[in-house]
C-alpha atoms as one frame of an Amber mdcrd trajectory, in Angstrom:
protein
 -14.416   8.997 -42.267 -11.420  11.277 -42.802  -8.104  10.019 -44.122  -6.565
  10.581 -40.655  -9.244   8.385 -39.073  -8.715   5.716 -41.691  -4.979   5.693
 -40.965  -5.604   5.493 -37.208  -7.919   2.467 -37.653  -5.690   0.702 -40.158
  -3.866  -1.408 -37.570  -6.711  -1.949 -35.131  -7.706  -5.516 -34.220 -11.490
  -5.677 -34.689 -12.086  -8.527 -32.266 -10.060  -6.812 -29.472 -11.841  -3.512
 -30.157 -15.255  -5.174 -29.886 -14.371  -7.000 -26.709 -13.097  -3.855 -25.085
 -16.222  -2.073 -26.155 -18.350  -4.637 -24.270 -16.106  -4.297 -21.221 -16.451
  -0.496 -21.187 -20.192  -0.766 -21.501 -20.416  -3.175 -18.564 -18.135  -0.906
 -16.589 -20.142   2.236 -17.253 -23.496   0.559 -16.417 -22.329  -0.394 -12.863
 -24.751  -3.307 -12.918 -25.374  -6.720 -14.464 -26.657  -6.847 -18.058 -28.276
  -9.516 -20.219 -27.151 -10.415 -23.726 -30.055  -8.659 -25.398 -29.370  -5.433
 -23.466 -25.698  -5.520 -24.341 -26.622  -5.843 -28.048 -28.768  -2.725 -27.848
 -25.922  -0.751 -26.317 -23.054  -1.776 -28.600 -22.897  -1.637 -32.364 -21.667
  -5.225 -32.800 -23.198  -8.110 -34.843 -24.998 -10.724 -32.675 -22.632 -13.593
 -33.475 -19.541 -11.442 -32.942 -20.805 -10.155 -29.612 -21.568 -13.719 -28.461
 -17.996 -14.871 -29.332 -16.558 -11.820 -27.590 -18.540 -12.561 -24.431 -17.521
 -16.136 -24.439 -13.838 -15.141 -24.828 -14.054 -12.554 -22.041 -15.792 -14.956
 -19.728 -13.219 -17.727 -20.454 -10.414 -15.253 -19.570 -12.097 -14.124 -16.386
 -12.675 -10.541 -17.485 -16.467 -10.941 -17.211 -18.674 -13.465 -15.357 -22.078
 -14.884 -16.237 -24.439 -15.395 -13.277 -25.358 -19.126 -13.242 -28.993 -18.492
 -12.385 -29.936 -15.261 -14.174 -27.558 -15.447 -17.145 -26.662 -11.819 -16.615
 -23.139 -10.562 -17.308 -20.945  -8.444 -14.994 -17.258  -7.547 -14.652 -15.039
 -10.394 -13.521 -12.166 -10.564 -11.088  -9.531 -10.113 -13.777 -10.767  -6.558
 -14.537 -10.796  -5.722 -10.843  -7.258  -7.098 -10.416  -6.009  -5.036 -13.328
  -7.366  -1.904 -11.604  -5.772  -2.797  -8.287  -2.442  -3.530  -9.899  -2.492
  -0.207 -11.635  -3.184   1.633  -8.429  -0.457  -0.434  -6.681   1.981   0.596
  -9.342   1.872   4.217  -8.192   5.179   5.166  -6.874   5.259   5.061  -3.108
   7.370   8.161  -2.834   5.263  10.121  -5.349   2.092   9.154  -3.529   3.487
   9.781  -0.029   5.672  12.850  -0.308   2.931  15.473  -0.036   1.284  13.473
   2.795   4.401  13.444   4.966   4.921  17.137   4.266   1.482  17.717   5.673
   2.224  15.407   8.554   5.393  17.388   9.376   3.367  20.589   9.325   0.683
  19.215  11.670   3.067  17.557  14.183   6.126  19.774  13.965   8.164  16.592
  13.691  10.437  15.269  10.992   8.514  12.717   8.936   9.658   9.732   6.852
   8.686   6.852   4.614  10.833   3.768   4.663  10.828   0.273   3.140  12.624
  -2.987   3.933  15.437  -4.480   1.857  16.387  -7.813   3.387  17.813  -6.868
   6.862  17.950  -3.131   6.148  15.473  -0.317   6.530  15.870   2.185   3.684
  14.558   5.748   3.966  12.901   6.562   0.628  11.287   9.928   1.502  11.686
  12.422   4.289  10.886  15.999   5.320  12.625  17.654   8.187  11.052  19.840
  10.826  12.193  23.470  11.069  15.012  24.007  13.567  15.023  20.310  14.391
  17.691  18.991  16.784  17.115  15.453  15.542  19.944  13.928  13.557  18.727
  14.052   9.975  18.624  10.936   7.806  18.995  11.222   4.096  16.978   9.485
   1.415  18.826   6.218   0.844  20.038   5.869   4.426  20.188   2.259   5.573
  19.776   1.063   9.135  19.518  -2.473  10.562  15.877  -3.642  10.631  16.029
  -5.157  14.102  17.605  -1.988  15.624  14.858   0.428  14.622  11.149   0.965
  15.428  10.522   1.338  11.712  12.067  -2.056  11.114   9.968  -3.641  13.854
   6.805  -2.454  12.094   8.048  -3.684   8.740   8.706  -7.111  10.194   5.110
  -7.476  11.417   4.220  -8.453   7.834   6.387 -11.623   8.038   5.356 -15.107
   8.924   7.423 -17.017  11.495   8.970 -19.006   8.645   9.999 -15.856   6.794
  11.403 -14.406  10.008  13.532 -17.482  10.597  14.888 -17.350   7.053  15.781
 -13.672   7.589  17.394 -14.252  11.005  18.551 -17.916  11.183  21.020 -17.233
  14.028  19.816 -17.535  17.675  21.398 -14.131  18.440  20.729 -11.002  16.410
  23.742  -9.254  14.777  25.113  -5.774  15.541  23.274  -5.125  18.747  23.512
  -1.766  20.408  22.164  -0.266  23.654  18.495  -1.043  24.168  18.358  -3.624
  21.344  17.558  -7.233  22.112  20.273  -9.731  21.318  17.919 -12.732  21.524
  16.010 -13.645  18.439  13.050 -15.123  20.312  12.651 -12.089  22.535  12.735
  -9.866  19.466  10.164 -12.020  17.706   7.872 -11.692  20.717   8.276  -7.922
  20.566   7.369  -7.891  16.873   4.192  -9.876  17.650   3.200  -7.316  20.203
   3.713  -4.627  17.563   1.611  -6.622  15.099  -1.204  -6.969  17.581  -1.147
  -3.267  18.411  -0.919  -2.195  14.785   1.671   0.515  15.341   4.872   1.297
  17.252   5.594   4.027  19.701   9.147   3.795  20.800  10.998   5.919  23.338
  14.683   6.107  22.510  14.727   2.613  21.010  17.531   3.278  18.468  19.046
   6.546  19.595  18.839   8.052  23.099  16.727  11.164  23.081  14.939  10.321
  19.861  11.522   8.787  20.020   9.177   7.771  17.179   5.721   6.780  16.098
   5.405   4.352  13.235   2.438   3.036  11.203   2.405   0.532   8.371   1.604
   1.364   4.695  -0.478  -1.398   3.111  -1.007  -2.102  -0.606  -4.117  -3.388
  -2.398  -3.402  -6.929  -1.192  -3.130  -5.842   2.452   0.630  -6.464   2.457
   2.972  -4.042   4.183   4.592  -1.981   1.447   6.495   0.364   3.781   6.030
   2.539   6.906   5.422   6.135   7.734   6.922   7.657  10.845   7.645  10.821
  12.770  10.755  11.438  14.905  10.153  13.235  18.233  13.146  14.911  19.912
  12.461  13.490  23.380  13.637  10.642  25.551   9.974   9.881  26.093   7.038
  11.302  24.119   4.978  13.338  26.669   1.740  11.685  27.593  -0.180  14.846
  26.691   1.072  14.614  23.102   1.010  10.842  22.466  -2.483  10.343  21.330
  -2.619  13.497  19.175   0.659  12.649  17.415  -0.259   8.983  17.019  -3.605
   9.880  15.405  -1.923  12.273  12.897   0.520   9.509  11.858  -2.338   7.004
  11.568  -4.268   9.360   9.355  -1.282   9.793   7.098  -0.808   6.050   6.880
  -4.473   5.632   5.960  -4.248   8.256   3.194  -1.138   6.773   1.655  -2.530
   3.210   1.884  -5.681   4.314   0.202  -3.591   5.656  -2.674  -1.946   2.219
  -2.852  -5.274   0.555  -3.228  -5.700  -0.775   0.303  -9.346  -1.643   0.984
  -9.158  -2.508   4.652 -10.203  -0.707   7.747  -8.928   2.831   8.506  -6.554
   1.603  11.237  -9.380   1.637  13.723  -9.698   5.426  13.533 -12.354   7.774
  12.405 -10.291   9.802   9.949 -12.996  11.886   8.389
């Protein structure tokens, strides 16, 4: 061993190193392994390997099958992986996707999140020669006034919705927006059941939109992706094509966030 290698190993914790070696071996095998097989694959004394396995099992990083006695990766390892994937920045993951969405649809595309009662635009790309009023990254709009906000609210329970909007009437209502909290809640439930929102001039006359949720590894709504269509109503001939493109983009971004659910009911291959 060279002096450089000796220096690198000086501060290593032997027990931790051996435990991680076992974890990596179980991970690379992609199957259950018995104690004897693990010993043949790792250069660890028998007693040390046994203690490492006991520790890893106690902490949930591996599991021992009660009938066969074989070891496999536990839920803690899987959760670490999911949490790493979920830590990917939503904008970093989504920016190239919405650029492609803009190119395929010819419409300005956006990613937005919810902050209390506000929708915040965190990424956007504008269509060439667009007549749609541009929104900047950081723009805030009332959740209950926008189609993006309606989709974001579909992730809330009734109790969470009541905490967010305790008043019987919704604040800051404009043309086309419901002032009644119960009517708005019913609209959000329709959006939840449908799984997406297509709105014709809901927030701004002459501007329509298609919105899909972005889900993380836990299935929770992390944000939304949308396109803005410069029309009072999206033409019937274009609705399904545009909707499918937004759905595909939502699927791709959600995959990057670790979502393991269905592909929004679409064949996106």
